[in-house]
N, C-alpha and C positions, 0 to 999 in steps of 0.2 A: 504494500500500500504506500502511496506517495504522501509526502508531507503536505500540510495545508499552508497555502501561501498567505502569509499575514497581510500582505498588501491588499488582497481581495477583501479581507475582513475590515481593514482600515478604510477602504473605499466605501464599503457598505455603511459603516458608521458615519463617514463624512457626508454621504448622500442624505442620510437621515438628519444630520445636523444642519445641512444647507436647505432642507426642504421648504421652510417658510420663505426664504429668500428666492428660491427657485420658482415657487408658485407666484410670488409677487412679480418676478422678472417676466414671466409668461402671461401675466394678467389673469391668472386663474384663482378662483376662491377655493378655500379649503372645503367648503360645503359642496361645490361642484365636483371637485376631485373625489371627495368621499362618496358621493352618490354614484358617480360614474364608475368607481372602482368596487362598489358593493360593500363598503365599510360604513357602519353607522356614523353619523356626523359626530356624535358625542365621543365615540371610540376613536375616531380619526383625530379629533382635537387633543384628546388625552394622550394618544400614542405619539402624536407629533411633538407634544411638549416633553414627553419622557423619552423620545427616540426609541419607542418600543414596538415598531412595526416588525412583523415576521418577514421572511424572505418572500413568501408568496404575496403578501400584501404590498410589499415594495414593488414587486413585479407588476401588479395590477395598477399601482399608482404611476409607475413609469410609462405604462401603456397609455394611460389617460393623458399624461403630460406630453408624450411624444406623438400624439395624433396630429 
């Protein structure tokens, strides 16, 4: 089994840290992204504040942002 690349984990953390600014840059509201990604609005705000999104949730969020 190969080792886990720490840079990938650091990138994941950085994406979550930068999410509020990323949404602002693209002119997207957190509510819009939450609804489009299938995450409840309250959970989205809580997870964005605590940087607690799962990998699958971040994948859905990225799909909404990258449309």
